[in-house]
C-alpha positions as CSV (number, residue, x, y, z in Angstrom):
1,M,-13.0,-3.7,18.7
2,M,-9.7,-5.1,19.9
3,R,-6.7,-4.8,17.7
4,I,-6.1,-8.0,15.9
5,N,-2.6,-8.6,17.4
6,Q,-4.1,-8.4,20.9
7,I,-6.7,-11.0,20.1
8,W,-4.1,-13.4,18.6
9,E,-1.9,-12.9,21.7
10,E,-4.8,-13.7,24.0
11,L,-5.7,-16.8,22.0
12,E,-2.1,-18.0,22.1
13,N,-2.1,-17.8,25.8
14,D,-5.5,-19.6,26.1
15,Q,-4.8,-23.1,27.4
16,S,-8.4,-24.3,27.2
17,S,-7.8,-26.1,23.8
18,L,-4.5,-27.6,22.8
19,H,-5.6,-29.0,19.4
20,G,-7.6,-27.7,16.5
21,L,-8.9,-24.2,15.9
22,V,-9.4,-21.6,18.7
23,L,-11.8,-19.0,17.3
24,R,-12.9,-15.6,18.6
25,R,-15.5,-13.5,16.7
26,Y,-13.8,-10.3,15.6
27,S,-16.7,-8.1,16.8
28,S,-20.3,-8.5,17.9
29,T,-21.2,-5.5,15.8
30,F,-19.5,-6.8,12.7
31,L,-22.0,-8.0,10.0
32,P,-20.2,-11.1,8.5
33,D,-19.1,-14.1,10.5
34,V,-15.4,-13.3,10.7
35,F,-13.1,-14.9,13.4
36,I,-9.6,-14.3,14.6
37,T,-8.1,-17.8,15.0
38,I,-5.2,-19.8,16.3
39,K,-4.4,-23.2,14.9
40,Q,-3.2,-25.5,17.7
41,P,-0.7,-26.9,18.6
42,E,1.4,-25.1,16.0
43,K,0.0,-21.7,17.1
44,F,-0.5,-20.6,13.5
45,R,-2.2,-17.3,13.3
46,C,-5.3,-17.3,11.0
47,I,-8.4,-15.3,10.0
48,A,-11.5,-17.3,9.3
49,S,-15.0,-16.9,8.0
50,S,-18.0,-19.2,8.5
51,I,-19.9,-20.0,5.4
52,D,-22.6,-22.4,4.2
53,S,-21.2,-25.8,3.4
54,S,-23.2,-26.0,0.2
55,R,-21.2,-23.2,-1.4
56,K,-18.5,-24.3,-3.9
57,I,-15.2,-22.4,-3.7
58,D,-12.3,-22.9,-6.1
59,L,-9.1,-22.6,-4.0
60,R,-6.8,-23.7,-6.8
61,P,-5.4,-20.2,-7.4
62,F,-4.0,-20.3,-3.9
63,S,-2.5,-23.8,-3.9
64,N,1.2,-22.8,-4.2
65,L,1.6,-19.9,-1.9
66,Q,4.7,-19.2,0.2
67,D,4.4,-19.0,4.0
68,I,0.6,-18.8,3.8
69,A,-2.2,-21.2,3.1
70,V,-5.9,-21.0,2.2
71,E,-8.1,-23.9,3.4
72,L,-11.7,-25.0,3.6
73,S,-12.9,-27.4,6.3
74,S,-16.0,-28.4,8.1
75,D,-17.1,-26.3,11.1
76,E,-17.3,-28.9,13.8
77,S,-19.3,-26.6,16.1
78,R,-21.9,-25.5,13.6
79,P,-23.6,-28.2,11.4
80,G,-24.0,-27.2,7.8
81,K,-21.2,-24.7,8.0
82,N,-17.6,-24.7,6.6
83,I,-14.6,-22.6,7.8
84,L,-12.8,-20.7,5.1
85,L,-9.3,-20.2,6.7
86,I,-6.4,-18.0,5.7
87,K,-3.4,-19.3,7.7
88,L,0.1,-17.9,8.3
89,L,2.7,-20.6,8.3
90,S,5.8,-18.5,9.1
91,K,6.0,-16.7,12.5
92,Q,8.6,-14.2,11.2
93,H,5.8,-12.5,9.1
94,H,3.4,-11.7,11.9
95,D,3.5,-8.0,11.3
96,I,2.8,-8.3,7.6
97,F,0.0,-10.8,8.2
98,S,-1.7,-8.6,10.7
99,I,-1.7,-5.7,8.2
100,I,-3.2,-7.9,5.5
101,C,-5.9,-9.3,7.8
102,E,-6.9,-5.9,9.0
103,D,-7.2,-4.8,5.4
104,L,-9.3,-7.9,4.6
105,I,-11.6,-7.2,7.6
106,D,-12.0,-3.6,6.7
107,T,-12.9,-4.5,3.1
108,I,-15.7,-7.0,4.0
109,S,-17.0,-5.2,7.1
110,T,-20.4,-4.3,5.7
111,I,-21.1,-7.3,3.5
112,T,-24.1,-9.4,4.4
113,S,-24.3,-11.7,1.3
114,E,-22.2,-14.9,1.6
115,D,-21.7,-15.0,-2.1
116,Q,-20.4,-11.4,-2.1
117,L,-18.3,-12.1,1.0
118,I,-16.5,-15.0,-0.6
119,K,-15.9,-13.1,-3.8
120,V,-14.6,-9.9,-2.2
121,L,-12.5,-11.7,0.4
122,L,-10.7,-14.0,-2.1
123,N,-10.3,-11.2,-4.6
124,R,-8.8,-8.9,-2.0
125,F,-6.5,-11.7,-0.7
126,D,-5.4,-12.4,-4.3
127,K,-4.1,-8.8,-4.4
128,W,-2.1,-9.3,-1.2
129,K,-0.7,-12.8,-1.8
130,S,2.3,-11.5,-3.9
131,I,3.5,-9.7,-0.8
132,F,5.0,-12.9,0.5
133,D,7.0,-13.3,-2.7
134,K,8.3,-9.7,-2.4
135,V,9.4,-10.1,1.2
136,A,11.7,-12.9,0.1
137,S,13.4,-10.5,-2.4
138,P,16.7,-8.8,-1.7
139,G,14.9,-5.5,-1.0
140,L,14.4,-2.3,-3.0
141,S,17.0,-1.4,-5.6
142,K,18.7,2.0,-5.2
143,E,16.5,3.5,-7.9
144,E,13.4,2.1,-6.1
145,Q,14.6,3.5,-2.8
146,R,15.0,7.0,-4.3
147,G,11.6,6.8,-6.0
148,L,9.9,5.8,-2.7
149,Y,11.8,8.4,-0.8
150,G,10.5,11.1,-3.2
151,E,6.9,10.0,-2.8
152,L,7.2,9.9,1.0
153,F,8.8,13.3,1.0
154,F,5.8,14.7,-0.8
155,L,3.4,12.7,1.4
156,Q,5.0,14.1,4.5
157,K,4.6,17.7,3.1
158,C,0.9,17.0,2.6
159,L,0.4,15.5,6.1
160,Q,2.1,18.4,7.7
161,T,-0.3,20.9,6.1
162,N,-3.6,18.9,6.4
163,M,-5.0,17.2,9.4
164,D,-7.3,14.8,7.5
165,F,-4.6,12.2,7.3
166,L,-6.8,9.5,5.8
167,K,-7.8,11.6,2.8
168,V,-4.1,12.5,2.2
169,I,-3.0,8.9,2.3
170,D,-5.8,7.7,0.1
171,T,-4.5,10.0,-2.7
172,W,-1.1,8.2,-2.7
173,N,-1.3,5.9,-5.7
174,G,2.4,5.2,-6.3
175,P,2.5,1.8,-4.4
176,E,-0.4,0.6,-6.5
177,K,1.4,1.6,-9.8
178,G,-1.4,4.0,-10.6
179,A,-1.3,6.3,-13.6
180,K,-0.1,9.1,-11.3
181,D,1.7,9.0,-7.9
182,F,-0.9,11.1,-6.2
183,L,-4.4,11.5,-7.5
184,S,-7.7,13.0,-6.3
185,D,-10.9,13.8,-8.2
186,K,-9.6,17.3,-9.1
187,W,-5.8,17.2,-9.2
188,G,-2.8,14.9,-9.7
189,V,0.9,15.0,-8.9
190,E,3.6,13.0,-10.5
191,I,6.8,12.6,-8.4
192,K,10.2,12.4,-10.1
193,T,13.5,12.0,-8.2
194,S,17.0,12.5,-9.4
195,T,20.4,12.5,-7.8
196,G,22.8,15.4,-8.1
197,N,25.3,13.4,-10.0
198,N,22.8,12.5,-12.8
199,P,21.8,14.6,-15.7
200,Q,18.5,16.4,-15.0
201,K,16.6,14.2,-17.4
202,I,13.5,12.5,-16.1
203,Q,11.9,9.3,-17.5
204,I,8.2,9.2,-18.2
205,S,7.0,5.6,-18.2
206,S,3.6,5.9,-19.9
207,E,1.4,8.4,-21.8
208,K,-0.9,8.5,-18.8
209,Q,1.6,10.0,-16.3
210,L,1.4,13.6,-17.6
211,D,-2.1,13.4,-19.1
212,S,-4.3,16.0,-17.5
213,E,-7.6,14.8,-19.0
214,N,-10.5,15.2,-16.5
215,L,-8.3,17.0,-14.0
216,E,-8.5,20.6,-13.0
217,S,-4.7,20.7,-12.4
218,L,-1.7,18.4,-12.8
219,F,1.8,19.0,-11.3
220,L,5.2,17.4,-11.7
221,F,7.2,17.6,-8.5
222,H,10.9,17.1,-9.3
223,I,13.2,16.4,-6.4
224,T,16.9,16.5,-6.6
225,L,18.6,14.4,-3.9
226,E,22.2,14.2,-2.7
227,E,23.4,11.0,-1.1
228,K,24.8,11.9,2.4
229,A,25.6,9.7,5.3
230,S,24.3,12.4,7.6
231,G,21.1,12.8,5.6
232,V,17.7,11.4,6.4
233,T,17.5,7.7,5.5
234,L,14.5,6.0,4.0
235,N,13.8,4.4,7.4
236,G,14.1,7.8,9.0
237,L,11.5,9.3,6.7
238,V,9.1,6.4,7.3
239,E,9.5,6.9,11.0
240,N,8.8,10.6,10.7
241,I,5.5,9.9,9.0
242,I,4.6,7.2,11.5
243,E,5.2,9.8,14.3
244,L,2.7,12.1,12.6
245,L,0.1,9.3,12.3
246,K,0.6,7.5,15.7
247,D,-2.6,8.8,17.2
248,D,-4.7,8.1,14.1
249,Y,-5.0,4.3,14.0
250,I,-7.0,4.0,10.8
251,S,-4.6,6.3,8.9
252,F,-1.6,4.5,10.4
253,N,-2.8,1.2,9.2
254,R,-3.6,2.5,5.7
255,F,-0.1,3.9,5.5
256,R,1.4,0.5,6.6
257,N,-0.7,-1.1,3.8
258,K,0.7,1.2,1.2
259,L,4.3,0.6,2.4
260,L,3.9,-3.1,1.9
261,E,2.5,-2.6,-1.6
262,A,5.5,-0.4,-2.3
263,G,7.8,-3.3,-1.3
264,Y,9.0,-1.7,2.0
265,F,9.2,-4.4,4.7
266,D,10.6,-4.3,8.3
267,E,12.7,-7.3,7.4
268,H,14.7,-5.2,5.0
269,R,15.2,-2.1,7.2
270,N,18.9,-3.0,7.8
271,L,19.4,-2.5,4.1
272,Y,18.3,1.1,4.2
273,E,20.1,2.2,7.4
274,T,23.3,3.7,6.1
275,L,22.3,5.6,3.0
276,G,21.0,9.0,3.8
277,Y,19.6,11.7,1.5
278,Y,19.6,15.5,1.5
279,V,17.0,17.3,-0.6
280,K,18.9,19.9,-2.6
281,K,15.8,21.3,-4.2
282,G,12.3,20.5,-5.1
283,N,10.5,22.2,-8.0
284,F,6.8,22.1,-8.9
285,Y,5.9,22.3,-12.6
286,L,2.3,23.0,-13.8
287,I,1.5,20.7,-16.6
288,E,-0.2,22.8,-19.2
289,K,-0.9,22.5,-22.9
290,E,2.6,23.5,-24.1
291,F,4.5,21.4,-21.5
292,P,6.7,18.9,-23.3
293,R,4.7,15.7,-23.0
294,I,2.9,13.0,-24.9
295,Q,-0.8,12.6,-24.0
296,K,-3.1,9.6,-24.5
297,A,-5.2,11.5,-27.1
298,E,-2.2,11.9,-29.3
299,I,-1.4,8.2,-29.5
300,R,-2.4,6.5,-32.7
301,D,-4.2,3.2,-32.7
302,G,-1.8,0.3,-32.4
303,V,0.9,2.2,-30.4
304,E,1.4,1.2,-26.8
305,E,3.9,1.2,-23.9
306,V,4.9,4.7,-24.7
307,K,8.1,5.8,-22.8
308,Y,10.1,9.0,-23.2
309,S,12.4,11.4,-21.5
310,I,12.1,15.1,-20.6
311,I,15.0,17.5,-20.1
312,I,13.8,19.3,-17.0
313,E,16.0,22.4,-17.4
314,Q,14.0,23.2,-20.5
315,C,10.7,23.3,-18.5
316,S,11.6,26.3,-16.3
317,T,8.8,28.5,-17.8
318,F,6.3,26.1,-16.2
319,T,7.7,26.3,-12.7
320,V,5.3,27.4,-9.9
321,S,5.9,28.1,-6.3
322,E,5.1,25.5,-3.6
323,E,2.5,27.9,-2.2
324,T,0.8,28.1,-5.7
325,A,0.8,24.3,-6.1
326,F,-0.8,23.7,-2.7
327,K,-3.6,26.2,-3.4
328,N,-4.7,23.6,-6.0
329,I,-3.6,20.4,-4.1
330,T,-6.5,20.3,-1.5
331,F,-8.0,17.5,0.5
332,I,-11.5,18.8,1.1
């Protein structure tokens, strides 16, 4: 299968049709009817699916999107068929759109039922549509930058010690606002990042973050950063990880997807170029019964949105070595 950007570029250079949709099937071995498409003469990049015209689809939830549109029209080349079209209206977002489309394609690759195809495709796109609102934002705040830096720092450690890159990346839940930043069937890791000038007090945003129910082991990884012009920038850390993944296309794409969900966009790279970080220390804490925390089972009915702080200096008895932590943090 050709990469989606290559197909779009070939279609853009195709002069056989100067008006309407120019479609190319994504793959002959692909189960659903999915097409990479160019809308002429505007050269709008699109992804399309051919579906039976008798099927009713409610597109009202997608009526007020920014820089992107979802449309349904008759398929002139195939009687009794409609084209469900997701169309990019802004050329400056080509990279983001290609990542989203590849994720959509991957999600529906084995579906044979049209009803299921429509449901899964639109549900998955609904998850992604907010990306176009985020990209118009002023970028990540300093606190968000530090939080993402900490998660990427740990992710890089995992990738450097395990060659199954896809399994490693799939444990990264931080961009999806999961209960824990990294989670597998057996273990979890919550990442907390502080700067050297701040009191070593960490914020816990919910009772689920340090709840070890159904896990064999749970760790808190606390990273202390120092802001330094000569340190590694957020962009530099992203590039280091991309270098590790460059020969693994599937893992590379999955990583790009996660970055978008985390609010990191190429359009904002200039905002992160000057602020570098130096990791002063990184400590692992094993979350056990006596660790200062609030767990879900301790919350009375009617109490919600539990948030609290932990003074990390008072948790030294729970410190474990990095070697000990990674004996439990496995990707088998």
